[in-house]
C-alpha positions as CSV (number, residue, x, y, z in Angstrom):
1,M,-114.8,8.8,-234.1
2,V,-117.6,8.4,-231.5
3,D,-119.7,11.5,-230.8
4,L,-119.9,11.7,-227.0
5,N,-122.7,14.2,-227.2
6,K,-125.0,11.7,-229.0
7,D,-128.4,11.3,-227.3
8,V,-128.8,8.0,-225.4
9,K,-131.9,7.2,-227.4
10,Y,-129.6,6.3,-230.3
11,I,-127.7,3.7,-228.3
12,K,-128.5,0.1,-229.3
13,G,-130.8,-1.5,-226.8
14,V,-132.0,1.7,-225.3
15,G,-135.7,2.1,-226.0
16,P,-138.1,5.0,-225.3
17,N,-139.0,3.8,-221.8
18,R,-135.4,3.3,-220.8
19,V,-134.5,6.8,-222.1
20,V,-137.1,8.3,-219.7
21,L,-135.6,6.4,-216.8
22,L,-132.0,7.4,-217.7
23,N,-133.0,11.0,-218.1
24,K,-134.4,10.9,-214.5
25,L,-130.9,10.0,-213.4
26,G,-129.4,13.0,-215.4
27,I,-128.1,10.8,-218.2
28,Y,-128.9,12.4,-221.6
29,T,-125.8,11.7,-223.7
30,L,-123.3,9.0,-224.3
31,K,-120.8,11.0,-222.2
32,D,-123.2,11.2,-219.3
33,L,-123.6,7.4,-219.5
34,I,-119.9,6.6,-219.5
35,T,-119.2,9.0,-216.7
36,Y,-122.0,7.7,-214.5
37,Y,-119.9,6.1,-211.8
38,P,-121.0,3.6,-209.2
39,R,-121.5,4.8,-205.6
40,E,-119.8,1.7,-204.2
41,H,-118.8,-1.9,-205.0
42,E,-119.8,-5.2,-203.6
43,D,-117.1,-7.9,-203.5
44,R,-118.9,-11.1,-204.5
45,S,-115.7,-12.8,-205.5
46,K,-114.5,-14.4,-202.2
47,P,-116.5,-17.3,-200.9
48,V,-116.9,-17.9,-197.2
49,K,-117.6,-21.2,-195.5
50,I,-121.2,-21.3,-194.1
51,A,-119.8,-21.9,-190.5
52,D,-117.5,-18.9,-190.8
53,A,-120.2,-16.5,-191.9
54,I,-120.7,-13.6,-189.5
55,D,-124.3,-12.6,-188.5
56,G,-125.3,-9.5,-190.4
57,Q,-122.5,-9.7,-192.9
58,E,-123.1,-10.0,-196.7
59,V,-121.2,-13.0,-198.0
60,L,-120.8,-15.3,-200.9
61,I,-121.4,-19.0,-200.1
62,E,-120.8,-21.9,-202.4
63,A,-123.2,-24.7,-201.4
64,I,-125.0,-27.8,-202.6
65,V,-128.8,-28.1,-202.5
66,V,-129.7,-30.8,-200.0
67,S,-133.5,-30.4,-200.0
68,R,-136.3,-29.8,-202.4
69,M,-137.8,-26.3,-202.4
70,N,-140.4,-26.1,-199.6
71,E,-143.4,-23.9,-200.4
72,I,-145.1,-22.5,-197.3
73,R,-148.3,-20.4,-197.7
74,T,-148.9,-17.9,-195.0
75,H,-152.3,-16.5,-194.2
76,R,-150.8,-13.3,-192.9
77,R,-150.4,-10.8,-195.7
78,N,-151.2,-13.5,-198.3
79,M,-147.5,-14.4,-198.8
80,T,-145.8,-17.6,-200.0
81,M,-142.4,-18.5,-198.7
82,Y,-140.0,-20.7,-200.5
83,K,-137.3,-22.4,-198.4
84,L,-134.3,-24.3,-199.6
85,V,-131.6,-26.0,-197.5
86,V,-128.1,-25.8,-198.8
87,R,-124.8,-27.2,-197.4
88,D,-121.1,-26.9,-197.7
89,D,-118.4,-29.0,-196.0
90,T,-118.8,-27.0,-192.7
91,D,-122.5,-26.4,-192.1
92,S,-125.9,-25.9,-193.6
93,A,-128.1,-22.9,-194.2
94,V,-131.7,-22.2,-194.9
95,I,-132.4,-19.8,-197.8
96,T,-135.8,-18.1,-198.1
97,W,-137.5,-16.2,-200.8
98,Y,-141.0,-14.5,-200.6
99,N,-143.6,-14.6,-203.4
100,Q,-141.1,-15.8,-206.0
101,G,-142.9,-18.8,-207.3
102,Y,-140.7,-18.9,-210.5
103,L,-137.9,-20.3,-208.2
104,K,-140.0,-23.3,-207.2
105,N,-138.3,-25.6,-209.8
106,R,-135.1,-23.6,-210.3
107,F,-132.7,-25.5,-208.0
108,K,-131.7,-29.2,-208.5
109,L,-131.0,-31.5,-205.6
110,G,-127.3,-32.3,-205.4
111,E,-126.2,-29.3,-207.6
112,K,-123.8,-26.6,-206.4
113,Y,-124.8,-22.9,-206.6
114,N,-123.4,-19.6,-205.4
115,F,-125.5,-17.4,-203.1
116,Y,-124.7,-13.8,-202.2
117,G,-126.7,-12.1,-199.4
118,K,-126.9,-11.1,-195.8
119,V,-126.5,-13.9,-193.3
120,T,-128.6,-14.1,-190.1
121,R,-128.2,-16.5,-187.3
122,K,-131.4,-17.4,-185.5
123,N,-132.0,-20.2,-182.9
124,G,-128.7,-21.9,-184.0
125,S,-129.7,-21.8,-187.6
126,I,-127.9,-19.9,-190.4
127,Q,-130.3,-18.2,-192.8
128,M,-130.2,-16.0,-195.9
129,V,-133.2,-14.1,-197.3
130,S,-133.6,-13.4,-201.0
131,P,-130.0,-13.8,-202.0
132,T,-128.6,-13.2,-205.4
133,F,-127.5,-16.5,-206.9
134,D,-125.9,-18.2,-209.9
135,D,-125.2,-21.8,-211.0
136,E,-121.7,-22.9,-210.1
137,G,-119.3,-21.3,-212.5
138,A,-121.9,-19.0,-214.2
139,N,-120.6,-15.8,-212.5
140,K,-123.3,-13.5,-213.8
141,N,-124.3,-12.0,-210.4
142,T,-121.7,-13.6,-208.2
143,G,-118.0,-14.5,-208.3
144,K,-116.8,-10.9,-209.1
145,I,-116.8,-7.4,-207.8
146,V,-120.1,-5.7,-208.7
147,P,-120.6,-2.0,-209.1
148,I,-123.6,-0.5,-207.2
149,Y,-125.1,2.5,-209.0
150,P,-127.7,4.9,-207.7
151,L,-130.9,3.8,-209.5
152,T,-134.4,5.0,-210.3
153,Y,-137.6,3.1,-210.2
154,S,-137.7,0.3,-212.8
155,L,-134.0,0.3,-213.7
156,S,-132.5,-3.0,-212.6
157,R,-129.1,-3.6,-211.0
158,K,-128.9,-7.1,-212.2
159,C,-126.0,-8.2,-214.4
160,Y,-127.0,-9.6,-217.8
C-alpha cells in the first residue's frame, strides 16, 4: 500500500532543489502532489489552417518549413531574433523567437512541425512569437490537451 503522507523528497526524480520549489506551492506530501489540480487546460489537439487562424487566438498549426532560420541581430536591447517561414496548404506564417540561439539549426527545410501559440496578423502577414513546437507526430507539447498548473519560479510547465 502506498503511504500518501510520504514526504515528496522520497519520490524518485525529486531532488533537494525541486523539494524547495514544491514546498513553495504548498506541496509537502504525495497526497498534496496528486491533489494539486490544474487551474485550466489548453486544447492543443485540434489543428487550424493558417489562413483560418484568428488574430489573438492561440492555435495549433501543422506546417512545413519553407525557409532557413534567419538570424537578425538587433542593436536595441542587444537581442537576436530568429525567424522561420512555415507554410500549409492555405497560407504561410512567420515564426519568431528571441535570444534562443539553440533553435538556429533545429528545423529542417521541407519537414513538417506542429506549432502552438498566439497568432497575430500584421501588415497582411500571419505571425507567431515563441510558440511551443514538436516534430510531426511527436506530441510531447502539442497534439493533446495540456493541463496548466500554477507555478513558482524555476518549475517548468514543459511536458517531458
